[in-house]
C-alpha positions in Angstrom: 136.0 107.0 -108.6 133.7 110.0 -108.0 130.1 109.1 -108.3 128.7 110.4 -111.6 125.7 112.7 -111.8 123.6 114.0 -114.6 120.1 115.2 -115.2 117.6 112.7 -116.7 117.3 115.0 -119.7 121.1 114.9 -120.2 121.1 111.1 -120.0 118.2 110.7 -122.5 119.9 113.2 -124.8 122.9 110.9 -125.0 120.7 108.0 -126.1 119.2 107.9 -129.6 115.4 107.3 -129.4 115.7 104.1 -131.5 118.2 102.8 -129.0 116.0 103.3 -126.0 113.0 101.4 -127.2 113.2 101.0 -131.0 111.7 104.4 -131.5 108.9 104.2 -129.0 109.3 105.8 -125.5 107.7 108.6 -123.6 108.4 110.5 -120.4 105.8 111.0 -117.6 107.1 113.9 -115.5 110.0 116.2 -115.7 113.4 115.4 -117.1 115.0 118.1 -114.9 115.8 115.6 -112.1 119.3 114.5 -111.0 120.4 110.9 -111.6 123.2 109.4 -109.6 123.1 105.8 -110.7 121.2 103.3 -112.9 120.2 100.0 -111.3 117.6 97.2 -111.6 118.2 95.8 -108.0 115.9 97.5 -105.5 118.2 96.4 -102.7 121.0 98.7 -104.1 118.9 101.8 -104.7 120.4 104.9 -103.2 119.2 108.5 -103.3 119.0 109.8 -106.9 119.1 106.4 -108.6 117.1 105.5 -111.7 115.4 102.2 -110.9 114.8 99.9 -113.9 111.7 97.7 -113.6 112.9 94.6 -115.3 110.3 91.8 -115.8 111.8 88.4 -115.0 110.5 84.9 -115.1 109.8 84.8 -111.4 109.7 88.5 -110.3 108.5 91.7 -111.9 110.6 94.8 -111.1 107.4 96.9 -111.3 106.3 95.3 -108.1 109.4 96.8 -106.3 109.1 100.3 -107.8 107.4 101.8 -104.7 110.1 100.3 -102.4 112.8 101.7 -104.7 111.2 105.2 -104.6 111.0 105.0 -100.8 114.7 104.1 -100.8 115.5 107.3 -102.8 115.0 106.5 -106.5 114.4 109.8 -108.4 113.2 108.2 -111.6 111.9 104.9 -113.0 112.4 103.0 -116.3 109.2 101.1 -116.8 107.1 99.3 -119.4 103.8 100.4 -117.7 103.3 103.4 -115.5 103.5 102.6 -111.8 100.8 104.3 -109.7 101.3 105.7 -106.2 104.7 107.2 -106.8 105.6 110.8 -107.5 108.8 110.5 -109.6 109.5 110.8 -113.3 108.8 107.6 -115.2 110.4 106.8 -118.6 108.0 104.4 -120.4 109.6 102.0 -122.9 108.7 98.9 -124.8 111.4 96.7 -123.4 113.0 97.7 -120.1 115.7 95.1 -120.2 117.0 96.3 -123.6 116.6 100.0 -122.8 118.4 99.6 -119.5 121.7 98.8 -121.2 121.5 101.9 -123.4 120.5 104.2 -120.6 123.2 102.8 -118.3 125.8 103.3 -121.1 124.5 106.9 -121.7 124.6 107.7 -118.0 128.2 106.6 -117.8 129.0 108.5 -121.0 129.6 105.4 -123.2 132.8 104.0 -121.7 133.0 101.2 -124.3 133.4 103.9 -127.0 136.5 105.2 -125.3 138.1 101.8 -124.5 139.3 99.1 -126.8 136.8 96.4 -125.9 136.9 92.9 -127.3 134.1 90.4 -126.7 134.7 86.7 -126.8 131.8 84.3 -127.3 131.4 80.6 -128.0 130.5 77.4 -126.1 134.1 76.4 -125.3 137.3 78.3 -125.1 136.0 81.7 -124.1 138.0 82.0 -120.8 141.2 80.7 -122.3 141.0 82.9 -125.4 140.1 86.0 -123.3 143.1 85.4 -120.9 145.4 84.9 -123.9 144.2 88.0 -125.6 144.5 90.0 -122.4 148.2 88.9 -122.1 148.9 89.9 -125.7 147.3 93.4 -125.4 149.2 94.0 -122.1 152.4 93.1 -123.8 151.6 95.6 -126.6 151.5 98.4 -124.0 147.8 98.6 -123.4 146.7 98.7 -119.8 144.3 95.8 -120.0 141.6 94.1 -117.9 139.9 90.8 -118.5 136.4 90.0 -117.3 134.6 86.7 -117.4 134.1 83.3 -115.7 137.2 83.8 -113.5 136.3 87.2 -112.3 132.6 87.4 -111.4 129.5 85.5 -110.3 128.2 85.9 -113.8 130.3 85.4 -117.0 128.8 88.7 -118.2 127.2 91.0 -115.6 123.9 92.8 -116.0 124.1 96.0 -118.0 124.2 98.5 -115.1 127.0 96.6 -113.4 128.8 96.2 -116.7 128.7 99.9 -117.6 129.6 100.9 -114.1 132.6 98.6 -114.2 133.8 99.9 -117.6 133.4 103.5 -116.4 135.6 102.6 -113.3 138.2 101.0 -115.6 138.3 104.1 -117.8 138.8 106.3 -114.7 141.7 104.0 -113.6 143.5 104.5 -116.9 142.6 101.2 -118.4 142.8 101.4 -122.2 141.7 97.9 -123.2 139.1 95.4 -121.9 138.7 91.7 -123.0 135.4 90.3 -121.8 133.6 87.0 -122.2 130.1 87.4 -123.6 127.7 84.6 -122.7 124.7 83.5 -124.7 122.6 84.5 -121.6 124.0 88.0 -121.8 123.1 88.3 -125.4 119.6 86.9 -125.0 118.9 89.0 -121.9 120.4 92.2 -123.5 123.1 92.6 -120.9 125.5 94.0 -123.6 122.9 96.4 -125.1 124.6 99.8 -125.5 128.1 98.2 -125.9 130.4 99.0 -128.8 133.1 96.3 -129.3 136.2 97.0 -131.3 136.1 93.3 -132.2 134.0 90.2 -131.4 135.5 86.7 -131.4 133.6 83.5 -132.1 135.3 80.3 -130.8 132.8 77.5 -131.6 129.3 76.2 -130.8 128.4 73.0 -129.1 125.7 71.5 -126.8 125.1 73.7 -123.8 122.5 75.9 -122.0 119.4 74.3 -123.6 117.7 74.5 -120.3 117.6 78.3 -120.9 117.5 78.6 -124.7 115.3 75.5 -125.3 116.6 74.8 -128.8 120.0 74.7 -130.4 118.8 77.2 -133.1 117.9 79.7 -130.4 121.2 79.2 -128.7 123.0 79.8 -132.0 120.9 82.9 -132.7 121.9 84.4 -129.4 125.6 83.9 -130.1 125.3 85.1 -133.7 123.6 88.3 -132.6 126.9 89.6 -131.3 128.3 89.8 -134.9 126.2 92.7 -136.1 126.8 96.5 -136.4 124.6 96.9 -133.2 127.6 95.6 -131.2 130.8 95.3 -133.2 132.8 96.8 -136.0 134.8 93.6 -136.6 134.1 89.8 -136.5 136.9 87.4 -135.8 135.6 83.9 -136.6 136.7 80.3 -136.3 136.3 79.0 -139.8 136.9 75.4 -138.7 133.5 75.5 -136.9 130.4 75.0 -139.1 128.5 77.6 -137.1 131.4 80.0 -137.4 131.2 79.6 -141.2 127.5 80.5 -141.0 128.2 83.6 -139.1 131.0 84.6 -141.4 128.8 84.1 -144.5 126.0 86.2 -143.1 127.9 88.9 -141.2 127.2 92.5 -142.0 130.5 93.7 -140.5 134.0 93.0 -141.8 135.2 89.4 -141.0 138.6 88.0 -140.3 138.8 84.2 -139.9 141.2 81.8 -138.3 141.7 78.0 -138.3 144.0 75.2 -137.5 145.8 75.4 -140.9 147.1 78.8 -139.7 149.4 76.9 -137.4 152.2 74.6 -138.6 154.8 72.5 -136.9 152.5 72.1 -133.9 153.9 70.4 -130.7 151.9 70.1 -127.5 152.6 68.7 -124.1 150.9 68.9 -120.7 152.4 72.4 -120.0 152.7 74.2 -123.3 151.9 74.4 -127.0 154.3 75.5 -129.7 153.6 76.2 -133.3 154.5 78.4 -136.2 152.2 81.3 -137.0 152.9 84.0 -139.7 156.4 82.6 -140.2 157.2 83.0 -136.5 157.6 80.4 -133.8 155.0 80.8 -131.0 155.2 79.2 -127.5 152.1 79.4 -125.3 152.4 78.3 -121.6 149.3 76.2 -121.5 149.0 72.6 -122.8 146.3 70.7 -124.7 146.1 70.4 -128.5 142.7 72.2 -128.6 144.3 75.3 -127.0 146.2 75.9 -130.2 143.0 77.1 -131.7 142.3 79.3 -128.7 145.8 80.8 -129.2 145.0 81.4 -132.8 141.8 83.1 -131.9 143.6 85.5 -129.6 146.5 86.1 -132.0 144.2 86.8 -134.9 142.0 89.2 -132.9 145.1 91.1 -131.6 146.7 91.3 -135.1 143.4 92.5 -136.5 143.5 95.4 -134.0 147.0 96.4 -135.1 149.1 94.5 -132.6 152.5 93.5 -134.0 153.5 89.9 -134.5 156.3 90.3 -132.0 153.9 91.5 -129.3 151.5 88.6 -130.1 154.4 86.1 -129.7 155.7 87.6 -126.5 152.2 88.0 -125.1 151.4 84.3 -125.7 154.7 83.3 -124.2 153.7 85.2 -121.0 150.5 83.1 -120.6 151.0 80.8 -117.6 148.5 78.8 -115.5 144.9 79.5 -116.2 142.9 78.0 -113.3 141.1 74.9 -114.3 142.0 75.1 -118.0 144.1 72.0 -118.9 145.9 72.6 -115.6 148.5 69.9 -114.8 148.5 69.5 -111.0 151.1 66.7 -111.0 153.8 68.2 -113.1 157.0 66.1 -112.8 155.1 63.2 -111.4 155.0 59.6 -112.7 151.6 60.3 -114.2 149.7 63.5 -115.2 146.6 64.8 -113.5 144.8 67.4 -115.6 142.0 69.6 -114.1 139.8 71.1 -116.8 136.5 72.9 -116.9 135.2 70.7 -119.7 131.5 70.5 -119.1 130.1 70.0 -122.6 130.4 66.9 -124.8 132.6 68.7 -127.3 134.9 70.0 -124.6 135.2 66.6 -122.9 136.1 64.9 -126.3 138.7 67.6 -126.9 140.3 67.3 -123.5 140.4 63.5 -123.7 141.9 63.6 -127.2 144.7 65.8 -125.9 145.1 63.6 -122.8 145.6 60.6 -125.0 148.3 62.3 -126.9 150.1 63.0 -123.6 150.5 59.4 -122.6 154.2 58.6 -122.2 153.9 54.9 -123.1 151.7 53.1 -125.7 150.0 51.0 -123.0 149.4 53.9 -120.6 145.8 54.7 -119.9 143.6 57.8 -119.8 141.1 57.9 -116.9 138.3 60.5 -116.7 136.5 61.6 -113.5 133.5 63.7 -114.2 129.8 64.4 -113.6 127.1 66.9 -114.7 125.6 69.8 -113.0 122.1 69.7 -111.5 119.3 72.1 -112.3 120.8 72.5 -115.8 120.2 71.0 -119.3 119.4 67.4 -118.7 119.6 66.5 -122.4 123.4 66.9 -122.2 124.0 64.2 -119.7 123.8 61.1 -121.9 126.0 62.9 -124.5 128.6 63.5 -121.8 128.5 59.8 -121.0 129.0 59.0 -124.7 131.9 61.5 -124.9 133.6 59.9 -121.9 134.1 56.6 -123.7 137.2 58.1 -125.4 138.9 57.3 -122.1 140.2 53.9 -121.1 138.6 54.2 -117.6 135.5 56.2 -116.7 134.6 57.2 -113.1 131.2 59.0 -113.0 130.7 61.1 -109.9 129.0 64.3 -108.6 129.6 67.7 -110.1 127.4 70.4 -108.7 124.1 68.5 -108.1 122.4 71.6 -106.7 118.9 70.6 -105.9 118.8 67.4 -107.8 119.6 63.8 -106.7 123.3 63.1 -107.4 122.5 59.5 -108.2 119.7 60.5 -110.7 122.2 62.7 -112.6 124.7 59.9 -112.6 122.1 57.4 -113.9 121.3 59.8 -116.8 125.0 60.0 -117.7 125.6 56.3 -117.5 122.6 55.8 -119.8 124.6 57.4 -122.5 127.5 55.0 -122.2 127.1 52.1 -124.6 126.7 48.7 -122.8 130.0 47.5 -124.4 131.8 50.3 -122.5 130.1 49.7 -119.1 132.8 47.3 -117.9 135.3 50.2 -117.8 132.9 52.4 -115.9 132.8 53.0 -112.2 130.2 55.0 -110.3 131.3 56.8 -107.2 128.9 59.5 -106.0 131.5 61.2 -103.6 133.7 63.3 -105.8 136.7 63.2 -103.4 136.5 59.4 -103.3 136.2 59.2 -107.1 139.4 61.3 -107.5 141.1 59.2 -104.8 140.3 56.0 -106.7 141.6 57.3 -110.0 144.9 58.4 -108.3 145.3 55.2 -106.4 144.9 53.2 -109.6 147.3 55.3 -111.8 150.4 53.8 -113.3 153.5 55.4 -114.7 152.7 57.3 -117.9 148.9 57.4 -117.3 146.8 60.6 -117.6 144.0 61.4 -115.3 141.5 64.0 -116.4 139.3 65.6 -113.7 136.6 67.4 -115.7 133.6 69.7 -115.3 134.3 72.1 -112.5 137.7 73.5 -113.4 138.4 76.7 -111.4 135.4 76.4 -109.1 136.1 76.4 -105.4 132.6 75.7 -104.1 130.4 72.7 -104.7 126.6 73.2 -104.7 124.9 70.3 -102.9 121.3 70.3 -101.8 121.1 74.0 -101.8 124.4 74.4 -99.8 127.7 75.7 -100.9 130.5 73.4 -99.8 134.2 74.2 -100.2 135.6 71.9 -103.0 138.4 72.9 -105.3 139.3 70.1 -107.8 143.0 71.2 -108.2 143.5 71.6 -104.4 141.9 68.3 -103.6 143.9 66.5 -106.3 147.1 67.9 -104.9 146.1 66.8 -101.4 145.3 63.3 -102.6 148.6 63.1 -104.5 150.5 64.2 -101.4 148.8 61.6 -99.3 149.5 58.9 -102.0 153.2 59.7 -102.3 
């Protein structure tokens, strides 16, 4: 794609003043200066870039403005004027918010030319987005899907997001499905976006290390369902927070729920149900994934996709890495790898696993841990959720900079004393998985939860190769 270029005056003319900084911004210097990029990372500044001085918790972008100018920046987006530089400065109230609108304007608002659907919620974002992407592709749209499986961040920072959308537009993409995280909403990463529809899956316990309170977490999610971002809200009415959003939304609302699906049958590899008088087959198992399929189907239908294309699109959905992924298909027992890392998700996965048992006396074993440097209040709740299994093996997840044993102790503290007899602690994740597989009997279901698609484990500040699905297959091969 040819690098875009526009004068600062042209870029600002594409942005309404209220969008830049809620009606309050000024320009120090000339707007007759060429802009070749918008970025907030001083390490990526090239000649002609507009450098956005974002204030973070640990670093202030204003401190890197001089460096950015020396690297070739031709303009600055700032909250306070920076001395010692001779480039134009656009002074706004909130750089982080304004950056999204300026980046969108620089790239000539790609989200307005694409059909962009945003998917948010605690659980199910990735699966729903992948399903919806398959449906839109089946309907004839050239579709891309962005999220947890495609980037370092679920939702990238605004300059990268707008740059990516502009690249997709140039390639001929017509539709984009993207996961929208609560961090992205709180940090204004999607400022300047215009979604054709926004989908809400559910709200559970997660990310309180960042949001601090559940109310703040909900408020971040709910902010997507306003005219600032979307023209249509697609809401899970089975979720109490979904109903709150639907009741207060200022955009048109379409809802979905479990009673939209009848004659539901689910196994480890697929789900089948009747939707709008038509039989649907989706190539991913787990009872909870029926609701994700309904989310995708309802969103697609609301955008004008035919029932036939919805059905064929869902039928085309195959393996989604780490999403109720059966890595022992055809074996004497099932081994499911799932990203479930919240109490609600773990309960859902274990309920689906229990329904998969091929004999009444077969058992469900769960192997899981919790991430370090993240919300510690979730750990005991994860322990309590795990009691739905017959056997519990608590192990390391991504301990990061924390003590693995300390994290495990916090999880075990949430397991009632009456359930401790069925609980094993094994710090080494490979050994924990090996113990579960060695103990498995015909008809059992083993759930390996928490890391899903991840291929690296963060331990003591180091990134160590570890892929749950690959390790499980290796252990199964050695055991056979």
